[in-house]
C-alpha positions as a LaTeX table, in Angstrom:
\begin{tabular}{lrrr}
\hline
Residue & $x$ (\AA) & $y$ (\AA) & $z$ (\AA) \\
\hline
Met1 & $-42.06$ & 73.11 & 175.02 \\
Ala2 & $-42.39$ & 76.08 & 173.14 \\
Pro3 & $-44.05$ & 78.96 & 175.15 \\
Thr4 & $-47.34$ & 79.71 & 173.34 \\
Asp5 & $-48.50$ & 83.35 & 172.57 \\
Gly6 & $-49.99$ & 84.81 & 175.87 \\
Ser7 & $-53.11$ & 86.26 & 174.10 \\
Ser8 & $-53.70$ & 83.19 & 172.39 \\
Ile9 & $-53.50$ & 81.02 & 175.69 \\
Val10 & $-56.11$ & 83.61 & 177.31 \\
Cys11 & $-58.37$ & 83.26 & 174.10 \\
Arg12 & $-58.18$ & 79.36 & 174.64 \\
Leu13 & $-58.50$ & 79.41 & 178.23 \\
His14 & $-61.77$ & 81.55 & 178.25 \\
Glu15 & $-63.24$ & 78.96 & 175.50 \\
Leu16 & $-61.93$ & 75.96 & 177.94 \\
Ile17 & $-63.70$ & 77.36 & 180.96 \\
Ala18 & $-66.49$ & 79.37 & 179.65 \\
Glu19 & $-69.26$ & 79.39 & 181.95 \\
Arg20 & $-68.49$ & 75.93 & 183.70 \\
Ile21 & $-67.12$ & 77.41 & 186.93 \\
Ala22 & $-69.52$ & 80.34 & 186.98 \\
Gln23 & $-72.48$ & 77.86 & 187.12 \\
Cys24 & $-70.77$ & 75.35 & 189.13 \\
Pro25 & $-72.41$ & 74.81 & 192.78 \\
Gln26 & $-69.96$ & 75.38 & 195.73 \\
Glu27 & $-70.13$ & 71.41 & 196.47 \\
Thr28 & $-68.50$ & 70.26 & 193.36 \\
Leu29 & $-66.44$ & 73.13 & 192.44 \\
Pro30 & $-63.31$ & 71.18 & 193.90 \\
Ser31 & $-63.58$ & 68.63 & 191.50 \\
Leu32 & $-64.45$ & 70.74 & 188.48 \\
Val33 & $-61.36$ & 73.05 & 189.37 \\
Ala34 & $-59.09$ & 69.89 & 189.23 \\
Glu35 & $-60.85$ & 68.64 & 186.16 \\
Ile36 & $-60.27$ & 71.67 & 184.16 \\
Leu37 & $-56.55$ & 72.12 & 185.51 \\
Cys38 & $-55.75$ & 68.64 & 183.57 \\
Glu39 & $-57.67$ & 69.82 & 180.65 \\
Ile40 & $-55.46$ & 72.90 & 180.28 \\
Val41 & $-52.16$ & 70.65 & 180.52 \\
Asp42 & $-53.61$ & 68.45 & 178.00 \\
Asn43 & $-54.15$ & 70.99 & 175.64 \\
Arg44 & $-50.64$ & 72.43 & 176.47 \\
Leu45 & $-52.30$ & 75.55 & 177.92 \\
Asp46 & $-49.56$ & 75.84 & 180.40 \\
Ala47 & $-46.67$ & 76.49 & 177.99 \\
Leu48 & $-46.28$ & 80.38 & 179.03 \\
Pro49 & $-43.27$ & 82.42 & 178.65 \\
Leu50 & $-40.65$ & 81.86 & 181.29 \\
Pro51 & $-40.17$ & 85.09 & 183.48 \\
Gly52 & $-37.27$ & 86.91 & 182.11 \\
Ser53 & $-37.69$ & 85.85 & 178.49 \\
Gly54 & $-38.98$ & 88.91 & 176.93 \\
Ala55 & $-42.78$ & 88.47 & 177.43 \\
Thr56 & $-42.95$ & 88.55 & 181.17 \\
Leu57 & $-46.11$ & 91.08 & 180.84 \\
Glu58 & $-47.65$ & 88.18 & 178.50 \\
Arg59 & $-47.26$ & 85.55 & 181.06 \\
Trp60 & $-48.79$ & 87.78 & 184.01 \\
Arg61 & $-51.67$ & 88.57 & 181.41 \\
Val62 & $-52.54$ & 84.94 & 181.45 \\
Leu63 & $-52.43$ & 84.63 & 185.20 \\
Ala64 & $-54.29$ & 87.79 & 185.76 \\
Ala65 & $-57.05$ & 86.12 & 183.14 \\
Val66 & $-57.61$ & 82.83 & 184.97 \\
Ala67 & $-57.71$ & 85.00 & 188.31 \\
Gly68 & $-60.32$ & 86.77 & 187.03 \\
Arg69 & $-62.40$ & 83.59 & 186.29 \\
Asp70 & $-61.88$ & 81.84 & 189.67 \\
Leu71 & $-58.86$ & 82.15 & 192.33 \\
Ser72 & $-58.87$ & 78.45 & 193.24 \\
Leu73 & $-58.06$ & 77.68 & 189.42 \\
Leu74 & $-55.38$ & 80.22 & 189.36 \\
Lys75 & $-53.95$ & 79.16 & 192.52 \\
Leu76 & $-53.30$ & 75.64 & 191.48 \\
Tyr77 & $-52.49$ & 77.07 & 187.71 \\
Glu78 & $-49.99$ & 79.26 & 188.90 \\
Ala79 & $-48.26$ & 76.83 & 191.19 \\
His80 & $-47.90$ & 74.49 & 188.36 \\
Thr81 & $-46.76$ & 76.83 & 185.69 \\
Asp82 & $-44.36$ & 78.12 & 188.72 \\
Ala83 & $-42.97$ & 74.90 & 188.93 \\
Leu84 & $-42.32$ & 74.41 & 185.18 \\
Ala85 & $-40.42$ & 77.84 & 185.45 \\
Ile86 & $-38.29$ & 76.79 & 188.78 \\
Leu87 & $-37.37$ & 73.36 & 186.92 \\
Ala88 & $-36.26$ & 75.13 & 183.69 \\
Glu89 & $-34.26$ & 77.64 & 185.84 \\
Gly90 & $-32.56$ & 74.69 & 187.45 \\
Gly91 & $-31.59$ & 72.80 & 184.39 \\
Phe92 & $-34.30$ & 69.96 & 184.68 \\
Thr93 & $-35.55$ & 68.85 & 181.67 \\
Asp94 & $-37.14$ & 65.37 & 182.41 \\
Ile95 & $-40.71$ & 66.38 & 183.08 \\
Pro96 & $-43.32$ & 63.57 & 182.75 \\
Pro97 & $-45.73$ & 64.16 & 179.89 \\
Leu98 & $-49.01$ & 65.71 & 181.18 \\
Ser99 & $-47.86$ & 65.80 & 184.75 \\
Val100 & $-49.62$ & 68.08 & 187.29 \\
Trp101 & $-47.15$ & 70.01 & 189.70 \\
Gly102 & $-47.48$ & 71.54 & 192.90 \\
Val103 & $-44.79$ & 74.01 & 194.81 \\
Trp104 & $-45.00$ & 73.35 & 198.52 \\
Cys105 & $-42.14$ & 75.28 & 200.06 \\
Ala106 & $-43.79$ & 76.52 & 203.30 \\
Glu107 & $-42.05$ & 75.83 & 206.47 \\
Pro108 & $-44.27$ & 76.76 & 209.49 \\
Pro109 & $-42.87$ & 75.75 & 213.18 \\
Gly110 & $-42.98$ & 71.91 & 213.69 \\
Ala111 & $-43.58$ & 71.13 & 209.85 \\
Val112 & $-40.30$ & 70.50 & 208.09 \\
Leu113 & $-39.14$ & 67.75 & 206.08 \\
His114 & $-35.52$ & 66.37 & 206.36 \\
Ala115 & $-33.59$ & 64.51 & 203.82 \\
Arg116 & $-31.00$ & 61.82 & 203.67 \\
Pro117 & $-28.93$ & 60.86 & 200.55 \\
Ile118 & $-29.24$ & 57.60 & 198.71 \\
Ala119 & $-25.67$ & 56.72 & 198.14 \\
Ala120 & $-24.29$ & 56.85 & 194.42 \\
Glu121 & $-27.93$ & 57.17 & 193.03 \\
Gly122 & $-28.24$ & 60.98 & 193.25 \\
Gln123 & $-31.36$ & 60.75 & 194.75 \\
Leu124 & $-32.93$ & 61.58 & 198.23 \\
Val125 & $-35.42$ & 60.21 & 201.01 \\
Leu126 & $-37.54$ & 62.79 & 202.60 \\
Asp127 & $-39.28$ & 62.18 & 206.04 \\
Gly128 & $-41.61$ & 64.66 & 207.63 \\
Glu129 & $-44.43$ & 66.87 & 207.18 \\
Lys130 & $-45.50$ & 69.37 & 204.62 \\
Arg131 & $-48.39$ & 72.03 & 205.42 \\
Trp132 & $-50.19$ & 74.27 & 202.82 \\
Cys133 & $-50.15$ & 71.81 & 200.02 \\
Ser134 & $-52.68$ & 73.35 & 197.74 \\
Gly135 & $-53.84$ & 70.95 & 195.06 \\
Ala136 & $-52.70$ & 67.90 & 196.82 \\
Met137 & $-55.44$ & 65.84 & 195.77 \\
Ser138 & $-54.79$ & 66.41 & 192.09 \\
Ala139 & $-51.20$ & 66.96 & 191.66 \\
Thr140 & $-49.06$ & 64.28 & 190.23 \\
His141 & $-45.86$ & 66.08 & 191.10 \\
Ala142 & $-44.64$ & 68.27 & 193.28 \\
Leu143 & $-41.51$ & 70.61 & 194.34 \\
Leu144 & $-41.08$ & 70.52 & 198.27 \\
Ser145 & $-38.63$ & 72.55 & 200.07 \\
Tyr146 & $-36.42$ & 70.37 & 202.80 \\
Arg147 & $-33.49$ & 70.71 & 204.93 \\
Asp148 & $-30.52$ & 68.62 & 204.59 \\
Glu149 & $-28.08$ & 67.33 & 207.01 \\
Gln150 & $-26.68$ & 70.94 & 207.50 \\
Glu151 & $-30.06$ & 72.17 & 207.49 \\
Gln152 & $-29.65$ & 74.07 & 204.64 \\
Ala153 & $-32.90$ & 75.08 & 202.64 \\
Cys154 & $-33.03$ & 72.98 & 199.75 \\
Leu155 & $-35.53$ & 71.69 & 196.93 \\
Ala156 & $-36.54$ & 68.40 & 195.41 \\
Ala157 & $-38.71$ & 67.03 & 192.89 \\
Val158 & $-41.24$ & 64.47 & 194.27 \\
Asp159 & $-43.48$ & 62.00 & 192.49 \\
Leu160 & $-46.47$ & 61.50 & 194.31 \\
Asp161 & $-47.51$ & 58.28 & 193.16 \\
Gln162 & $-45.40$ & 56.38 & 195.58 \\
Asp163 & $-45.64$ & 54.58 & 198.95 \\
Gly164 & $-45.32$ & 56.57 & 202.08 \\
Ile165 & $-47.13$ & 59.60 & 201.45 \\
Ser166 & $-50.65$ & 60.30 & 203.18 \\
Val167 & $-52.88$ & 63.29 & 202.36 \\
Glu168 & $-54.86$ & 65.03 & 205.20 \\
Asp169 & $-57.25$ & 67.36 & 203.98 \\
Asp170 & $-59.89$ & 67.99 & 206.59 \\
Ala171 & $-58.01$ & 70.90 & 208.52 \\
Trp172 & $-59.51$ & 73.83 & 206.14 \\
Lys173 & $-62.18$ & 75.17 & 207.29 \\
Ser174 & $-62.70$ & 78.34 & 205.26 \\
Val175 & $-65.35$ & 78.38 & 202.28 \\
Gly176 & $-62.92$ & 80.83 & 200.71 \\
Met177 & $-60.20$ & 79.06 & 198.66 \\
Ala178 & $-62.08$ & 75.58 & 199.34 \\
Ala179 & $-61.65$ & 74.26 & 195.87 \\
Thr180 & $-57.97$ & 74.43 & 195.99 \\
Arg181 & $-58.08$ & 71.22 & 198.17 \\
Thr182 & $-55.15$ & 72.76 & 200.57 \\
Ala183 & $-53.89$ & 69.67 & 202.75 \\
Thr184 & $-51.20$ & 68.73 & 204.97 \\
Ile185 & $-48.86$ & 65.97 & 203.46 \\
Lys186 & $-46.94$ & 63.36 & 205.51 \\
Leu187 & $-43.92$ & 61.65 & 203.98 \\
Thr188 & $-42.00$ & 58.72 & 205.30 \\
Ala189 & $-39.06$ & 57.48 & 203.15 \\
Val190 & $-40.42$ & 59.08 & 200.19 \\
His191 & $-37.99$ & 59.39 & 197.15 \\
Ala192 & $-36.99$ & 62.49 & 195.55 \\
Thr193 & $-34.73$ & 64.07 & 193.14 \\
Pro194 & $-32.58$ & 67.31 & 194.43 \\
Ile195 & $-33.35$ & 70.66 & 192.06 \\
Gly196 & $-30.37$ & 72.89 & 192.09 \\
Ala197 & $-27.64$ & 73.50 & 194.96 \\
Pro198 & $-28.56$ & 74.16 & 198.68 \\
Gly199 & $-30.17$ & 77.57 & 198.66 \\
Phe200 & $-31.20$ & 77.71 & 195.32 \\
Tyr201 & $-34.98$ & 78.21 & 195.61 \\
Leu202 & $-34.69$ & 81.53 & 197.62 \\
Glu203 & $-31.60$ & 83.03 & 196.00 \\
Arg204 & $-32.24$ & 82.08 & 192.54 \\
Pro205 & $-33.52$ & 85.47 & 190.61 \\
Gly206 & $-36.89$ & 83.73 & 189.28 \\
Phe207 & $-37.88$ & 83.62 & 193.02 \\
Trp208 & $-38.90$ & 87.15 & 192.87 \\
His209 & $-40.15$ & 86.75 & 189.47 \\
Gly210 & $-42.81$ & 84.18 & 190.56 \\
Ala211 & $-43.54$ & 86.31 & 193.63 \\
Ile212 & $-44.93$ & 89.20 & 191.62 \\
Gly213 & $-46.57$ & 86.62 & 189.05 \\
Ile214 & $-49.01$ & 85.69 & 192.26 \\
Ala215 & $-49.55$ & 89.61 & 192.55 \\
Ala216 & $-50.64$ & 89.52 & 188.88 \\
Gly217 & $-53.68$ & 86.84 & 190.06 \\
Trp218 & $-54.41$ & 89.29 & 192.73 \\
Tyr219 & $-54.59$ & 91.91 & 190.27 \\
Gly220 & $-56.75$ & 89.90 & 187.78 \\
Ala221 & $-59.41$ & 89.37 & 190.41 \\
Gly222 & $-59.58$ & 92.68 & 191.87 \\
Ala223 & $-59.92$ & 94.23 & 188.36 \\
Thr224 & $-62.68$ & 91.69 & 187.33 \\
Leu225 & $-64.42$ & 93.16 & 190.57 \\
Ala226 & $-63.82$ & 96.72 & 189.58 \\
Glu227 & $-65.16$ & 95.95 & 185.97 \\
Lys228 & $-68.51$ & 94.18 & 187.95 \\
Leu229 & $-68.73$ & 97.67 & 189.66 \\
Arg230 & $-68.37$ & 99.59 & 186.41 \\
Gln231 & $-71.06$ & 97.82 & 184.53 \\
Ala232 & $-73.27$ & 97.69 & 187.38 \\
Leu233 & $-73.07$ & 101.76 & 187.57 \\
Arg234 & $-73.76$ & 102.30 & 183.57 \\
Asn235 & $-77.15$ & 103.14 & 183.80 \\
Arg236 & $-77.43$ & 104.59 & 187.46 \\
Asn237 & $-77.15$ & 108.01 & 188.21 \\
Asp238 & $-75.39$ & 107.88 & 191.63 \\
Pro239 & $-72.37$ & 110.20 & 192.19 \\
His240 & $-71.57$ & 108.45 & 195.65 \\
Ala241 & $-71.21$ & 104.82 & 193.80 \\
Leu242 & $-69.24$ & 106.85 & 191.00 \\
Ala243 & $-66.85$ & 108.34 & 193.55 \\
His244 & $-66.05$ & 104.57 & 194.72 \\
Leu245 & $-65.43$ & 103.57 & 191.13 \\
Gly246 & $-62.97$ & 106.55 & 190.49 \\
Gly247 & $-61.28$ & 105.21 & 193.90 \\
Ala248 & $-61.13$ & 101.81 & 192.40 \\
His249 & $-59.66$ & 103.03 & 189.24 \\
Cys250 & $-56.77$ & 105.20 & 190.94 \\
Gln251 & $-56.06$ & 102.31 & 193.00 \\
Leu252 & $-55.69$ & 99.68 & 190.14 \\
Ser253 & $-54.03$ & 102.10 & 187.87 \\
Gly254 & $-51.07$ & 102.62 & 190.29 \\
Ala255 & $-50.88$ & 98.85 & 190.84 \\
Leu256 & $-51.23$ & 98.22 & 186.97 \\
Asn257 & $-48.22$ & 100.78 & 185.91 \\
Gln258 & $-46.26$ & 98.95 & 188.79 \\
Leu259 & $-46.90$ & 95.62 & 187.28 \\
Arg260 & $-45.66$ & 97.02 & 183.73 \\
Glu261 & $-42.86$ & 98.59 & 185.04 \\
Ala262 & $-41.61$ & 95.32 & 186.80 \\
Ala263 & $-42.33$ & 93.23 & 183.48 \\
Arg264 & $-40.15$ & 95.77 & 181.48 \\
Phe265 & $-37.34$ & 95.41 & 183.97 \\
Ile266 & $-37.47$ & 91.95 & 184.37 \\
Asp267 & $-37.04$ & 91.08 & 180.73 \\
Ala268 & $-34.28$ & 93.79 & 180.45 \\
Asn269 & $-32.58$ & 92.29 & 183.32 \\
Pro270 & $-33.33$ & 88.90 & 183.62 \\
Val271 & $-30.33$ & 87.66 & 186.33 \\
Thr272 & $-31.06$ & 90.65 & 188.39 \\
Ser273 & $-32.19$ & 90.40 & 191.83 \\
Val274 & $-35.76$ & 92.38 & 192.09 \\
Ser275 & $-36.47$ & 91.78 & 195.62 \\
Arg276 & $-37.29$ & 95.59 & 196.04 \\
Leu277 & $-39.49$ & 95.89 & 192.92 \\
Ala278 & $-41.17$ & 92.59 & 193.69 \\
Leu279 & $-42.12$ & 93.72 & 197.46 \\
Ser280 & $-43.38$ & 97.13 & 196.08 \\
Ala281 & $-45.49$ & 95.46 & 193.39 \\
Arg282 & $-46.74$ & 92.97 & 195.65 \\
Leu283 & $-47.74$ & 95.66 & 198.25 \\
Gln284 & $-49.16$ & 97.78 & 196.00 \\
Val285 & $-51.29$ & 95.35 & 194.44 \\
Glu286 & $-52.53$ & 94.08 & 197.53 \\
Ala287 & $-53.36$ & 97.53 & 198.99 \\
Ala288 & $-55.32$ & 97.93 & 195.61 \\
Ser289 & $-57.21$ & 95.01 & 195.79 \\
Gln290 & $-58.19$ & 95.68 & 199.20 \\
Ala291 & $-59.50$ & 98.93 & 198.42 \\
Val292 & $-61.43$ & 97.56 & 195.37 \\
Ile293 & $-63.21$ & 94.89 & 197.78 \\
Ser294 & $-64.16$ & 98.02 & 200.08 \\
His295 & $-65.12$ & 100.24 & 197.19 \\
Ala296 & $-67.23$ & 97.64 & 195.69 \\
Gly297 & $-69.22$ & 96.94 & 198.70 \\
Arg298 & $-69.80$ & 100.51 & 199.56 \\
Ala299 & $-70.98$ & 101.40 & 196.09 \\
Leu300 & $-73.31$ & 98.61 & 195.63 \\
Gly301 & $-74.40$ & 97.49 & 198.95 \\
Pro302 & $-74.72$ & 93.28 & 199.67 \\
Ala303 & $-75.52$ & 92.62 & 196.11 \\
Pro304 & $-71.96$ & 91.71 & 194.91 \\
Tyr305 & $-71.77$ & 89.27 & 197.90 \\
Cys306 & $-75.07$ & 87.74 & 197.60 \\
Leu307 & $-76.54$ & 88.18 & 194.22 \\
Asp308 & $-73.76$ & 87.31 & 191.72 \\
Arg309 & $-72.05$ & 84.30 & 191.93 \\
His310 & $-68.91$ & 85.28 & 190.37 \\
Ser311 & $-68.16$ & 88.31 & 192.19 \\
Ala312 & $-69.60$ & 86.21 & 195.71 \\
Arg313 & $-66.67$ & 83.83 & 195.04 \\
Ile314 & $-64.26$ & 86.61 & 194.38 \\
Leu315 & $-64.96$ & 88.35 & 197.56 \\
Ala316 & $-65.01$ & 84.98 & 199.38 \\
Asp317 & $-61.62$ & 84.06 & 197.77 \\
Leu318 & $-59.68$ & 87.24 & 197.47 \\
Pro319 & $-59.17$ & 88.42 & 201.31 \\
Leu320 & $-57.77$ & 84.87 & 202.24 \\
Phe321 & $-55.59$ & 84.73 & 199.08 \\
Leu322 & $-54.13$ & 88.10 & 199.90 \\
Arg323 & $-53.07$ & 86.92 & 203.36 \\
Gln324 & $-49.98$ & 84.80 & 201.16 \\
Ser325 & $-48.64$ & 88.54 & 201.46 \\
His326 & $-46.57$ & 88.94 & 204.42 \\
Ala327 & $-47.97$ & 92.06 & 205.48 \\
Glu328 & $-45.72$ & 94.45 & 207.60 \\
Arg329 & $-42.92$ & 91.88 & 207.36 \\
Asp330 & $-42.68$ & 92.75 & 203.82 \\
Leu331 & $-43.12$ & 96.50 & 204.75 \\
Val332 & $-40.10$ & 96.19 & 206.88 \\
Gln333 & $-38.12$ & 94.27 & 204.26 \\
Leu334 & $-39.25$ & 96.92 & 201.83 \\
Gly335 & $-38.29$ & 99.83 & 204.09 \\
Ser336 & $-34.70$ & 98.43 & 204.75 \\
Leu337 & $-34.32$ & 98.13 & 200.96 \\
Cys338 & $-34.92$ & 101.56 & 200.67 \\
Leu339 & $-32.30$ & 102.75 & 203.20 \\
Asp340 & $-29.83$ & 100.60 & 201.05 \\
Ser341 & $-30.26$ & 102.68 & 198.02 \\
Glu342 & $-27.60$ & 105.38 & 197.68 \\
Glu343 & $-30.07$ & 107.54 & 195.66 \\
Ser344 & $-33.87$ & 108.40 & 196.56 \\
Pro345 & $-35.76$ & 105.74 & 195.11 \\
Trp346 & $-38.80$ & 108.47 & 194.37 \\
Gln347 & $-37.25$ & 110.77 & 191.80 \\
Leu348 & $-39.44$ & 111.83 & 189.08 \\
\hline
\end{tabular}
């Protein structure tokens, strides 16, 4: 499938989504998000430029645009498009038409999949539990991390339409990101196809490319919230509120420049590890998004939380989505990478 121009995809996505999500009641949002995701796949609006292909920023612009519409939809759309990129990076081309993919690779304590090979078939049998499975009720296929017989981290593709798979989606208590239908999946003797060699998922260059793609989604939601603040202040003479708009601008401008720099470097160096750049971009976008949330509330009071459905959903979803960041653990890793650099990383 040939990638489509990012600007064209954004325009077509806006036409497809229109005001459907903005006008949707909270209780029916999960089914609408799943419906829109399927329509996106049906219309080939998932054919984004691959990371490192020369149009990485176009890819991230699409993710940011979807995030500005709805973060639950972005969560599922990003995972689906990330799965396609991972499969391409692993040389896997046998992708079923109109399939909808998830990427479920969290391994919290007590929830690890184990695999055993099927002799002479190049296939696996998976057993165990997988948590944090966003889109579990709408995905047709998924990439799952698992441990092989030597306890090595591995990746497999799974057709979800088979016996031995049960979905439990009653554990999610948050209003934020509720439309993702994040669930726990239990697998018993489920057949799967290995993708890449052991260690492929974490060691490939695309791991960090995808990590920044998620940050592009955070950025899109934060920028949308800041734009709502900007529009609200057009006819108000309120210097204190304007100071908050200025603060939001400073934060977002720094994050924007970081994302643009990262995209340029990845396109110029597609097989180079960008761990330091990715951690820096994610942490800067996270900080900017947190700051925009604060600025919007302090400038406008409770109005964006209560009187506008779109901003209210962003304010409910974004703080939770940002917790996909590893916070101080990422800061520690970034600090260590700064020490490893032979030259100062801050030269102008």
